[in-house]
C-alpha positions in Angstrom: 57.8 89.5 142.7 55.2 91.0 140.4 54.8 89.6 137.1 52.7 90.5 134.0 49.1 89.3 134.1 48.4 90.0 130.5 49.8 89.4 127.1 48.2 91.9 125.2 47.3 95.7 125.8 44.5 95.5 123.1 42.0 93.0 124.0 39.3 92.6 121.5 36.2 94.7 121.8 32.6 93.9 121.2 30.0 96.1 119.6 29.3 98.2 122.8 33.1 98.8 122.6 33.4 96.7 125.9 36.2 93.7 126.0 35.0 90.5 124.7 34.8 87.4 127.5 38.2 85.9 127.8 38.6 82.4 126.1 39.8 79.2 128.6 43.3 79.6 126.6 43.7 83.4 127.5 43.1 82.7 131.1 45.2 79.9 131.3 48.2 82.2 129.8 47.1 85.3 132.0 47.3 82.7 135.0 49.9 83.8 137.5 51.4 80.4 137.6 52.1 80.5 133.8 53.7 83.7 134.1 55.8 82.6 137.1 56.9 79.7 135.4 57.9 81.6 132.5 60.1 83.8 134.7 61.6 80.9 136.6 62.6 79.5 132.9 64.2 82.6 132.2 66.4 82.9 135.3 67.5 79.2 135.0 68.6 79.8 131.4 70.3 83.0 132.4 72.0 80.9 134.8 73.0 78.0 132.5 74.2 80.8 129.8 76.7 82.1 132.4 77.7 78.6 133.8 78.7 77.5 130.2 81.5 79.9 130.5 83.0 78.6 133.5 86.2 77.1 132.9 87.0 73.7 134.1 83.7 71.8 132.9 84.2 68.7 131.6 82.1 67.3 128.7 79.6 65.6 130.4 78.6 68.8 132.4 78.8 70.9 129.3 76.7 68.4 127.4 74.1 68.5 130.3 74.1 72.4 130.2 73.6 72.5 126.6 70.8 70.0 126.7 68.8 72.3 129.4 69.2 75.0 127.2 67.6 73.7 124.4 64.9 72.1 126.4 64.3 75.5 127.6 64.4 77.5 124.2 62.0 74.8 123.2 59.7 75.4 126.0 60.0 79.4 124.8 58.8 78.5 121.6 55.7 76.5 123.1 55.2 79.4 125.1 55.1 82.1 122.2 52.8 79.7 120.2 50.4 79.2 122.8 50.3 83.2 123.1 49.9 83.5 119.5 46.9 80.6 119.2 45.2 82.7 122.3 45.4 86.0 120.9 46.0 85.6 117.3 46.2 88.9 115.2 46.1 91.0 118.5 48.9 89.4 119.9 51.4 91.3 117.5 49.6 94.8 118.5 51.6 94.8 121.5 55.0 96.1 121.0 56.4 94.2 124.2 54.8 90.9 122.5 56.7 91.8 119.1 60.0 92.2 121.3 59.4 88.9 123.3 58.6 87.3 119.7 61.8 88.7 118.1 63.9 87.5 121.1 62.9 84.1 120.7 63.4 83.9 117.1 66.6 85.2 116.9 67.8 82.8 120.2 66.6 80.0 118.0 69.0 80.9 115.1 71.6 81.4 117.9 71.2 78.1 119.6 71.2 76.3 116.3 74.2 78.0 114.8 77.5 76.7 114.9 79.3 79.9 114.6 80.4 81.2 118.3 79.9 84.8 117.5 76.3 84.0 116.6 75.9 81.7 119.7 76.8 84.4 122.0 73.2 86.0 121.2 71.6 83.5 123.2 71.9 85.7 125.9 69.3 87.7 124.5 66.6 85.6 126.0 67.4 87.0 129.3 66.2 90.1 128.3 62.5 88.5 128.1 62.5 89.1 131.9 61.8 92.8 131.0 58.5 91.9 129.3 57.4 89.3 132.3 57.9 92.1 135.1 55.8 95.1 134.5 57.8 97.4 136.8 60.8 96.6 134.3 58.4 97.6 131.4 58.2 101.1 133.3 61.6 101.4 133.2 62.5 100.8 129.6 59.6 102.5 128.4 60.8 105.6 130.6 64.4 105.3 128.8 62.7 105.1 125.6 60.7 108.4 126.1 63.6 110.2 127.6 65.7 109.6 124.4 64.7 113.2 122.9 65.7 114.9 126.1 68.8 112.7 126.5 69.9 113.6 123.0 69.7 117.1 123.7 71.8 117.1 126.7 74.2 114.8 124.8 74.8 117.5 122.2 75.4 120.3 124.8 78.1 117.7 126.5 79.6 117.2 123.3 79.8 121.0 122.6 81.0 121.3 126.2 83.7 118.7 125.5 84.7 120.3 122.1 85.3 123.8 123.3 87.4 122.5 126.5 89.5 120.3 123.8 90.3 123.2 121.5 91.5 125.2 124.9 93.4 122.5 126.2 95.0 121.7 122.6 96.2 125.2 122.7 97.2 125.6 126.4 98.7 121.7 126.8 99.4 120.3 123.3 102.7 121.6 122.9 104.3 119.8 126.3 101.7 116.9 126.4 100.9 116.0 122.6 99.9 112.6 123.7 97.1 114.0 125.8 96.3 117.1 124.1 98.3 117.1 120.8 95.2 117.8 118.6 91.5 118.2 119.1 90.6 114.9 118.8 92.9 113.3 121.1 92.0 116.2 123.7 88.4 115.4 123.3 89.3 111.6 124.4 91.4 112.8 127.0 88.6 115.0 128.4 86.1 112.1 127.9 88.4 110.0 130.4 88.5 112.9 132.5 84.6 113.5 132.5 84.0 109.8 133.4 86.3 110.1 136.6 88.5 107.3 135.4 92.2 108.1 136.2 91.5 111.8 135.8 94.0 112.7 138.8 96.8 111.1 137.1 96.0 113.2 133.9 95.8 116.4 135.9 98.8 115.6 137.8 100.7 114.8 134.5 99.7 118.2 133.2 100.6 120.0 136.2 104.0 119.1 136.1 104.8 121.4 133.5 101.6 123.8 133.9 101.2 124.6 137.9 97.8 126.4 137.5 96.2 123.5 135.1 94.1 122.4 138.3 91.7 125.5 137.3 91.0 124.0 134.1 90.5 120.6 135.1 88.1 121.4 138.0 86.4 123.7 136.0 85.6 121.0 133.2 84.7 118.3 136.0 82.2 120.7 137.7 80.8 121.5 134.4 80.7 118.2 132.2 80.5 115.7 135.0 78.9 117.2 138.2 76.5 119.2 136.2 75.8 118.1 132.8 75.8 114.2 133.3 73.3 114.7 136.1 71.0 116.0 133.6 70.6 112.7 132.3 69.4 111.1 135.6 67.1 114.1 136.2 65.4 113.6 132.8 65.1 109.9 133.2 63.5 110.3 136.7 61.0 113.0 135.3 59.9 110.4 132.6 59.5 107.7 135.2 57.2 110.0 137.2 55.3 111.1 134.3 54.7 107.6 133.0 53.7 106.6 136.7 51.1 109.3 136.9 49.6 108.1 133.6 49.2 104.7 135.0 47.7 105.9 137.7 45.4 108.1 135.9 44.4 105.2 133.6 43.5 103.0 136.5 41.5 106.0 138.1 39.8 106.5 134.9 38.7 102.7 134.5 37.5 102.7 138.0 35.4 105.7 137.0 34.0 104.2 133.8 33.2 101.1 136.1 31.5 103.2 138.6 29.3 104.9 136.0 28.5 101.3 134.3 27.2 100.3 137.7 25.1 103.3 138.4 23.6 103.1 134.8 22.7 99.2 135.6 20.9 100.4 138.9 18.8 102.7 137.2 17.9 100.3 134.5 17.0 97.9 137.3 14.8 100.3 139.2 13.2 101.1 136.0 12.1 97.7 135.3 11.2 97.0 138.8 8.7 99.8 138.5 7.1 98.3 135.3 6.5 94.8 136.8 3.2 94.2 138.2 3.0 94.0 142.0 3.2 90.7 143.4 -0.2 89.2 144.4 
């Protein structure tokens, strides 16, 4: 499984605009063994948090799980501390690092709190796997980038549900007040239909008094479910493809810059070799 090879996307630059050489601590943090160890700890921690919810655990087993949980959170604190020392102020220039830092801080408060509701937030530590695996970063970034498009589709779906809810309240509200008594109950019922959760039961109930109601439900399912909801998937897929193309273009640009640097060095070496006196 591929894990992140760098803790920061904003390395320090020298006077010529070139990245400064990494310190030994930075090389240690970006080492594949270190990254894999962090990923393994996250997975183990997720298993422990799930195991604590199982019934039938005695006090000894529960105590062992809680001890391991505290050891892992201390390991996460040490890991974040090492990263901050390695990158200093540049560490917080990366949004993923800030997310990582906040998750660890929240999990510390949740682990040390005696309130059950707050302790439940310990599971947020599992989200750190997103910052460790680059492919998951791409997916999450695509979801965030697709929010404007998804919001637009959401508004359209809301309008469609509202229009059909008004129609249903007028057509079926008198005979089925629990389903379509007013526009709000009708919208809730149509939301259930849109998710395809028990919608045949709803349609069958209405068809007892309105034999042609299947036309209404079939039209709504085709428009709201099979058409509009698939737009969500289409938007996310498009954004993922665009982000992947941008990443590929970044790699190509980086390779082109390296080739130019090598060509410039060759020219300088040839010029220097011409200035040197011939060997006797």
